[in-house]
MIMAR-454230 format. One line per 4 residues: for each residue y negated, z negated, x of N, C-alpha, C. Coordinates in steps of 0.02 Angstrom, whole numbers, plus 50000, padded with zeros to 5 digits. Atoms other than C-alpha are relative to their C-alpha. Example, Ala and Ser with C-alpha at 12.3 -4.5 7.8 and 13.67 -1.06 7.14 Angstrom:
2
50059 50000 50045 50225 49610 50615 49940 50000 50045 ~ 50059 50003 49958 50053 49643 50684 49945 49963 49961 .
END
This chain:
276
50049 49946 49999 49586 50023 49071 49980 50016 50065 ~ 50029 49967 49935 49504 50130 49198 49926 49979 50003 ~ 50077 50010 49985 49326 50119 49272 49967 50050 49954 ~ 50035 49965 50037 49209 50182 49146 49925 50005 50020 .
50075 49987 49966 49021 50228 49158 49971 49934 50026 ~ 50032 50064 49970 48956 50047 49170 50029 49968 50071 ~ 49971 50023 49945 49083 50005 49303 49981 50046 50063 ~ 50010 49961 49948 49052 50164 49395 49920 50001 50020 .
50082 50012 49983 48859 50144 49392 49990 49944 50048 ~ 50006 50060 49943 48869 49975 49476 50026 50003 50059 ~ 49962 49995 49939 49000 50013 49596 49968 50050 50049 ~ 50036 49957 49964 48907 50159 49653 49926 49986 50026 .
50051 50033 49969 48750 50069 49669 50012 49950 50055 ~ 49979 50042 49946 48836 49940 49774 50023 50036 50058 ~ 49980 49961 49933 48919 50075 49884 49938 50027 50035 ~ 50061 49958 49973 48749 50163 49903 49966 49948 50051 .
50025 50047 49953 48673 49999 49973 50040 49984 50067 ~ 49957 50020 49954 48812 49954 50074 50031 50048 50054 ~ 49960 49955 49952 48884 50109 50148 49951 50069 50021 ~ 50042 49939 49982 48737 50244 50149 49975 49996 50085 .
50023 49990 49930 48702 50298 50328 50060 49990 50057 ~ 49934 50028 49947 48875 50225 50401 50039 50065 49996 ~ 49957 49948 49997 49006 50337 50463 50072 49970 49996 ~ 49936 50026 50000 49193 50314 50434 50034 50036 50056 .
49963 49995 49942 49292 50303 50592 50073 50023 49993 ~ 49934 49984 49999 49463 50309 50522 50020 49992 49927 ~ 49970 50012 50069 49559 50327 50357 50072 49985 50005 ~ 49919 50007 50000 49735 50249 50336 50026 49997 49945 .
49976 50011 50063 49840 50280 50196 50065 49966 50003 ~ 49941 50045 50014 49962 50149 50135 50060 50036 49970 ~ 49949 49969 50023 50136 50186 50088 49998 50021 49921 ~ 50010 49987 50080 50081 50165 49895 49961 50058 49992 .
50045 49940 50009 49964 50306 49925 50043 50068 49984 ~ 49962 49944 50008 50108 50427 49917 50016 50027 49921 ~ 49995 49982 50071 50123 50418 49727 49938 50035 49980 ~ 50059 49960 50016 49943 50485 49700 49994 50061 50036 .
49995 49939 49964 49966 50618 49834 50049 50041 49965 ~ 49946 49962 50046 50133 50675 49745 49965 50030 49937 ~ 50039 49980 50063 50023 50689 49583 49955 50048 50008 ~ 50057 49949 49983 49898 50803 49668 49940 49974 49986 .
50071 50031 50014 49759 50674 49646 49973 49977 50065 ~ 50019 50022 49939 49734 50639 49832 50012 50049 50050 ~ 49991 49951 49948 49711 50757 49972 49992 49968 50075 ~ 50019 50023 49939 49666 50631 50109 50051 50005 50053 .
49957 49981 49943 49826 50661 50204 49999 50067 50028 ~ 50010 49942 49978 49775 50833 50228 49931 50012 50023 ~ 50074 49982 49988 49583 50836 50236 49959 49942 50029 ~ 50041 50058 49986 49531 50656 50293 49949 50012 50059 .
50041 49980 49940 49466 50727 50461 49931 50026 49986 ~ 50059 49962 50003 49336 50827 50377 49940 49945 49975 ~ 50049 50050 50030 49240 50662 50308 49988 49941 50063 ~ 50009 50046 49944 49259 50564 50481 49937 50012 50050 .
50053 49993 49945 49117 50532 50599 49937 50035 49983 ~ 50051 49970 50022 48991 50609 50483 49961 49952 49948 ~ 50035 50062 50042 48852 50484 50409 50002 50021 49922 ~ 50001 49991 50070 48857 50462 50224 49932 50011 49981 .
50064 49969 50022 48707 50555 50143 49978 49952 49935 ~ 50027 50026 50053 48715 50488 49969 50063 49979 49960 ~ 49943 50021 50047 48827 50408 49839 49975 49991 49928 ~ 50030 49990 50079 48797 50453 49653 50057 49992 49946 .
49955 50010 50063 48884 50411 49482 49995 50068 49970 ~ 49999 49943 50047 48935 50562 49373 50061 49978 49957 ~ 49957 50017 50048 49021 50500 49215 50049 49949 50023 ~ 49943 50043 49980 49188 50423 49268 50018 50010 50075 .
49987 49979 49927 49171 50496 49451 49937 49964 50045 ~ 50051 50011 49951 49075 50439 49607 50015 50057 50057 ~ 50004 49957 49954 49023 50574 49721 49975 49981 50061 ~ 50035 50026 49941 49001 50526 49904 49993 50059 50041 .
50026 49928 49968 48908 50669 50001 49997 49970 50076 ~ 50009 50014 49924 48916 50667 50196 49948 50048 50019 ~ 50039 49952 49971 48792 50744 50307 50018 50067 50019 ~ 49979 49929 49981 48900 50890 50355 50017 50038 49929 .
49992 49971 50066 48900 50932 50169 50060 50005 49966 ~ 49928 50014 50037 49077 50880 50127 49990 49942 49958 ~ 49998 50050 50045 49106 50767 49981 50073 49967 49991 ~ 49928 50035 50013 49237 50631 49950 49983 49974 49922 .
50013 50009 50065 49256 50625 49759 50051 49942 49982 ~ 49962 50059 50023 49324 50462 49677 49998 49996 49924 ~ 50019 49999 50065 49359 50478 49499 50068 49984 49953 ~ 49946 50022 50042 49461 50428 49347 50040 49949 50019 .
49974 50049 49964 49494 50272 49430 50032 49935 49947 ~ 49968 50053 50027 49623 50140 49376 50028 49956 50058 ~ 49991 50038 49938 49618 50017 49515 49936 49969 50025 ~ 50057 50028 49975 49490 49941 49627 49982 50007 50066 .
50022 49992 49930 49380 49962 49780 49974 49945 50020 ~ 50023 50067 49977 49343 49810 49885 49965 50006 50069 ~ 50033 49994 49932 49222 49795 50031 50016 49932 50037 ~ 49973 50047 49951 49276 49697 50186 49954 49991 50063 .
50047 50001 49952 49137 49640 50301 50040 49985 50063 ~ 49967 50018 49936 49274 49570 50425 50073 50028 49999 ~ 49932 49977 49997 49436 49650 50473 50050 49955 49991 ~ 49953 50050 50026 49521 49491 50448 50019 49991 49930 .
49989 50004 50074 49493 49505 50271 50040 50056 49966 ~ 49984 49936 50027 49574 49673 50247 50077 49974 49969 ~ 49935 50012 50029 49734 49644 50132 50060 50038 50039 ~ 49948 49968 49956 49904 49684 50215 50037 50063 49956 .
49984 49933 50031 49944 49810 50068 49945 50030 49966 ~ 50061 49966 50037 49831 49939 49993 50022 50078 49999 ~ 49983 49930 49996 49833 50127 49950 49961 50036 50049 ~ 50047 49973 49952 49689 50178 50061 49950 49958 50029 .
50049 50035 49964 49594 50095 50192 49950 50048 50040 ~ 50052 49954 49978 49422 50164 50251 49969 49944 50055 ~ 50031 50048 49947 49365 50090 50421 49935 50043 50020 ~ 50055 49980 49978 49184 50109 50461 49987 49982 50077 .
50020 50018 49937 49109 50117 50638 49980 49933 50016 ~ 50023 50067 49996 49033 49954 50625 50055 49930 49996 ~ 49949 50048 50006 49197 49860 50603 50021 49978 49924 ~ 49986 50022 50071 49182 49838 50414 50049 50054 49969 .
49941 49955 50025 49306 49918 50298 49990 50009 49916 ~ 49988 49979 50066 49344 49981 50116 50068 50007 49985 ~ 49925 49980 50014 49515 49970 50029 49993 50019 49925 ~ 49995 49983 50069 49560 50044 49874 50083 49991 49985 .
49935 50026 50030 49714 49977 49769 50002 50029 49934 ~ 49999 49970 50068 49767 50076 49628 50046 49957 49953 ~ 49960 50034 50050 49839 49997 49468 50046 50055 49961 ~ 49967 49948 50025 49905 50166 49409 49988 50070 50032 .
50014 49937 49966 49817 50321 49474 49920 49999 50008 ~ 50073 49990 50001 49644 50382 49526 50001 50077 50052 ~ 50013 49942 49963 49575 50546 49610 49955 49974 50061 ~ 50054 50011 49937 49512 50529 49797 50011 50063 50040 .
50004 49931 49977 49479 50710 49846 49947 50009 50055 ~ 50057 49968 49950 49389 50785 49997 49997 50071 49974 ~ 50013 49935 50018 49307 50946 49943 49930 50025 50034 ~ 50072 49983 49984 49157 51057 49995 49966 50015 49921 .
50049 49990 50054 49016 51111 49880 50038 50042 49948 ~ 49971 49949 50045 49104 51262 49804 50073 49967 49956 ~ 49946 50035 50033 49260 51165 49772 49989 49946 49945 ~ 50020 50047 50052 49177 51029 49685 49976 50030 49933 .
50021 49959 50068 49088 51148 49563 50056 50036 49965 ~ 49956 49966 50027 49254 51230 49532 50054 49952 49969 ~ 49956 50054 50012 49348 51070 49508 50009 49988 49920 ~ 49993 50001 50069 49428 51060 49327 49966 49940 49961 .
50024 50059 50030 49365 50882 49294 49926 49981 50034 ~ 50066 50034 49959 49231 50829 49427 49951 50061 49999 ~ 50048 49954 50007 49149 51000 49416 49974 50019 49926 ~ 50017 49980 50074 49135 51000 49227 49976 49931 49964 .
50036 50060 50020 49042 50831 49194 49947 50005 49949 ~ 50050 50015 50040 48934 50814 49040 49948 49949 50015 ~ 50052 50051 50000 48771 50717 49023 50033 49936 49988 ~ 49974 50052 50027 48805 50534 49018 49955 49966 49962 .
50047 50030 50056 48731 50417 48880 49939 49973 50026 ~ 50059 50020 49964 48606 50346 49008 49953 50053 50030 ~ 50038 49943 49962 48543 50516 49069 49950 50031 49940 ~ 50053 49971 50044 48382 50605 49002 50030 50054 49949 .
49978 49941 50039 48481 50749 48942 50040 49973 49930 ~ 49963 50022 50054 48576 50638 48821 49956 49972 49941 ~ 50043 50018 50051 48450 50636 48675 50040 50013 49928 ~ 49967 50000 50062 48490 50630 48494 50013 50080 49978 .
49992 49935 50017 48468 50816 48468 50061 50041 50034 ~ 49938 49965 49962 48600 50857 48604 50065 49963 49967 ~ 49943 50037 50029 48717 50721 48532 50016 50036 49932 ~ 49985 49971 50065 48708 50795 48356 50022 50077 50005 .
49969 49926 49989 48742 50974 48429 50066 49992 50018 ~ 49921 50008 49978 48902 50909 48508 50035 49984 49939 ~ 49962 50016 50067 48955 50834 48338 50014 50055 49963 ~ 50004 49936 50054 48910 50997 48252 50058 50049 50024 .
49939 49957 49972 49037 51086 48367 50069 49983 50007 ~ 49921 50036 50009 49179 50971 48342 50009 49965 49935 ~ 50006 50034 50071 49155 50931 48159 50061 49994 49967 ~ 49932 50012 50033 49341 50953 48118 50049 49953 50045 .
49964 50047 49957 49400 50821 48255 49978 49937 49977 ~ 50018 50076 50020 49413 50649 48246 49951 49977 50053 ~ 50068 50015 49954 49261 50552 48319 50023 49961 50066 ~ 49979 50026 49930 49367 50453 48454 50013 50059 50052 .
49984 49935 49957 49427 50622 48526 49935 50024 50019 ~ 50068 49963 49989 49246 50694 48524 49967 49950 50052 ~ 50031 50040 49957 49174 50541 48616 50025 49992 50064 ~ 49964 50010 49941 49307 50551 48744 49997 50069 50041 .
50004 49936 49963 49262 50728 48797 49957 49999 50053 ~ 50040 50016 49933 49200 50714 48974 49953 50057 50006 ~ 50045 49944 49972 49131 50891 48989 49942 49998 49937 ~ 50064 49996 50050 49004 50845 48825 49967 49930 50017 .
50024 50065 49999 48976 50657 48851 50051 49967 50049 ~ 49955 50024 49941 49036 50585 49020 49989 49925 50006 ~ 50007 50068 49985 49079 50413 49061 50028 49957 49944 ~ 49968 50041 50053 49146 50342 48889 50081 50014 50011 .
49934 49995 49994 49326 50296 48887 50028 49954 49940 ~ 49971 50037 50068 49448 50204 48763 49966 49924 49986 ~ 50029 50066 50007 49372 50028 48806 49939 49995 49965 ~ 50062 50001 50030 49195 50062 48766 49994 50032 49933 .
50007 49964 50067 49229 50186 48623 50024 49951 49947 ~ 49981 50050 50055 49323 50044 48533 49942 49959 49980 ~ 50058 50039 50016 49169 49939 48541 49948 50027 49961 ~ 50048 49946 50034 49052 50081 48493 50015 50004 49928 .
49987 49992 50081 49146 50121 48335 50010 49939 49968 ~ 49994 50059 50039 49169 49949 48287 49929 49970 49972 ~ 50067 50013 50021 48983 49911 48292 49978 50063 49960 ~ 50032 49943 50046 48944 50072 48199 50040 50003 49936 .
49960 49987 50067 49078 50042 48061 50038 50056 49992 ~ 49974 49944 50003 49171 50191 48103 50072 50001 50021 ~ 49935 50000 49980 49363 50219 48104 50004 50057 50048 ~ 49983 49953 49944 49426 50308 48261 50031 50066 49971 .
49965 49940 50020 49521 50436 48164 49948 50042 49947 ~ 50056 49968 50048 49363 50483 48049 49983 50062 50025 ~ 50022 49929 49989 49323 50665 48053 49932 49996 50004 ~ 50079 49996 49979 49153 50705 48127 49971 50021 49935 .
50040 49966 50062 49116 50804 47964 49989 49942 49945 ~ 50015 50050 50054 49130 50644 47856 49942 49954 50019 ~ 50065 50031 49988 48985 50565 47948 49942 50032 49981 ~ 50058 49983 50009 48814 50581 47875 49950 49990 50052 .
50061 49998 49935 48654 50591 47973 49988 49935 50017 ~ 50015 50073 49982 48612 50408 47961 50057 49965 50036 ~ 49945 50019 49965 48791 50369 48020 49993 50020 50081 ~ 50000 49957 49943 48768 50495 48160 49951 49959 50056 .
50056 50028 49963 48599 50411 48221 50023 49935 50020 ~ 49979 50066 49979 48680 50245 48212 50051 49999 50052 ~ 49951 50001 49950 48824 50291 48313 49965 50022 50071 ~ 50033 49986 49947 48709 50370 48442 49962 49943 50032 .
50035 50063 49980 48603 50217 48460 50041 49946 50015 ~ 49944 50060 49974 48760 50097 48478 50021 50025 50069 ~ 49978 49976 49929 48819 50216 48621 49956 49970 50057 ~ 50041 50015 49950 48667 50190 48717 49988 49925 50003 .
50017 50078 49996 48640 49999 48665 50062 49969 50042 ~ 49937 50037 49976 48825 49954 48724 50010 50013 50070 ~ 49980 49981 49917 48836 50055 48885 49940 49962 50035 ~ 50049 50029 49960 48660 49982 48936 50011 49927 50012 .
49987 50066 50005 48710 49809 48893 50062 49985 50050 ~ 49947 50010 49954 48874 49830 48990 49983 50011 50073 ~ 50016 49985 49925 48786 49902 49143 49959 49930 50020 ~ 50041 50055 49978 48662 49756 49140 50039 49934 50020 .
49950 50048 49988 48809 49636 49131 50047 50008 50059 ~ 49953 49991 49946 48894 49710 49283 50062 50032 49984 ~ 49936 49974 50023 49035 49799 49187 50043 49957 49970 ~ 49957 50037 50039 49177 49742 49097 50035 49927 50039 .
49959 50056 49971 49252 49557 49132 50058 50013 50023 ~ 49928 49982 49974 49422 49645 49157 49994 50039 50067 ~ 50004 49961 49949 49359 49747 49304 49958 49969 50053 ~ 50025 50020 49942 49305 49712 49486 49935 50045 50022 .
50047 49954 49964 49148 49765 49578 50015 50007 50070 ~ 49989 49991 49933 49132 49809 49757 50027 49942 50039 ~ 50004 50065 49973 49129 49625 49809 50059 49961 49972 ~ 49940 50037 50038 49288 49568 49706 49978 49957 49944 .
50025 50048 50060 49177 49491 49561 50008 50035 49939 ~ 49992 49977 50068 49218 49524 49381 49933 50019 49967 ~ 50063 49992 50038 49080 49590 49267 49993 49951 49954 ~ 50018 50043 50055 49011 49487 49129 49996 50032 49926 .
49991 49973 50065 49034 49607 48989 50063 49986 49966 ~ 49947 50015 50042 49155 49540 48864 50008 50052 49950 ~ 49989 49948 50056 49236 49673 48758 50007 49977 49942 ~ 50001 50027 50071 49220 49662 48577 50079 50007 49967 .
49934 49980 50032 49383 49755 48527 50049 50011 50055 ~ 49940 49986 49950 49532 49743 48653 50064 49958 49981 ~ 49940 50018 50009 49692 49674 48661 50003 49920 49968 ~ 50020 50068 50011 49625 49490 48635 49976 50006 49919 .
50021 49990 50077 49560 49555 48463 50051 49996 49943 ~ 49954 49990 50057 49715 49590 48373 50027 49943 49967 ~ 49992 50061 50057 49744 49473 48219 49949 49950 50004 ~ 50052 50044 49999 49581 49396 48258 49952 50020 49938 .
50044 49988 50058 49462 49385 48106 49935 50040 50028 ~ 50062 49964 49989 49319 49515 48099 49938 49951 49998 ~ 50060 50044 50002 49158 49438 48137 49945 50011 49932 ~ 50046 49979 50053 49077 49528 47987 50028 49980 49928 .
49974 50017 50061 49200 49513 47859 50059 49962 49985 ~ 49947 50046 49989 49340 49396 47912 50080 50027 49980 ~ 49935 49968 49996 49480 49528 47892 50030 49996 50068 ~ 49964 50006 49935 49611 49521 48032 49995 50075 50030 .
49999 49939 49957 49588 49655 48170 50073 50028 50006 ~ 49932 49966 49992 49731 49782 48178 49997 50041 50060 ~ 49987 49941 49943 49799 49884 48324 50032 50052 49981 ~ 49965 49936 50020 49846 50057 48307 49995 50053 50065 .
49999 49946 49955 49881 50206 48422 49963 50066 49979 ~ 50037 49949 50005 49758 50343 48426 49990 50046 50057 ~ 49998 49953 49947 49766 50492 48530 50037 49968 50064 ~ 49962 50025 49948 49887 50402 48644 49982 49940 50030 .
50021 50067 49960 49791 50244 48685 49983 49955 49936 ~ 50000 50055 50032 49765 50075 48593 49927 50004 49967 ~ 50070 50009 50035 49621 50063 48456 50012 49939 49966 ~ 50002 50055 50039 49576 49896 48378 49948 50013 49941 .
50031 49966 50059 49507 49921 48207 50000 49938 49948 ~ 50014 50048 50055 49440 49814 48062 50009 50040 49931 ~ 49988 49952 50062 49527 49889 47907 49942 50000 49942 ~ 50048 50004 50052 49386 49834 47795 49931 50042 50019 .
50066 49972 49985 49229 49877 47892 50011 50071 50026 ~ 49984 49931 49960 49305 50038 47979 50050 50043 49952 ~ 49954 49951 50044 49391 50123 47831 49990 50078 50013 ~ 50005 49928 49985 49435 50297 47852 49993 50045 49929 .
END
């Protein structure tokens, strides 16, 4: 899985505390970085100089993205991350292999190691606003804008789509991905392929409440136990419905959980509690 809202929130807070006010003195690209450069997901090979020697002004979470703003009004965008960022207070702790190494003026460092891909983009304000993904991020489930009327309006505009796909629309509800959507739908007794039009008002309200409940819980637990924070520690949130759930008995009805492919990713479903 990639980093979703709970991991992004915790990671950005740790980065804010650790890096705000610091300047990056050098950025070194490892050989492995060529893969994400070729995919057009990283432009540090061409624009890294724009973020060197300018103090970090702020670090903020936006859905599945972290926006690092520098005093010179340039941004470093980190998003759609499948991998990990690790802080190194001592140069001797830096691993021999990495995708990207950020060296700070005080001798500390940050490494990024990709498990599949990630965006690492240097942009100005105009380019950020025009970016297809980072510039089109909807309210997150923990933002003030994400109230029930807003959620109900989103559902009304996508009533002919399956609910899993709607919850994954980052321009409407940012930060949710396959991992947390699986848990949210299980807790709400909703099949991932169920059409939005099949949900009554009570079920929509229950779904809304479970989105907020599960995301808050995961944030408070430091993110998923399968992901790492800035200091190399796993979160404490144990996912309810993931690969270890397959063929395990449902906690509500005792039916074995099944695995299925929905929209190109794995969903884990109780055939009885989550009927379509």
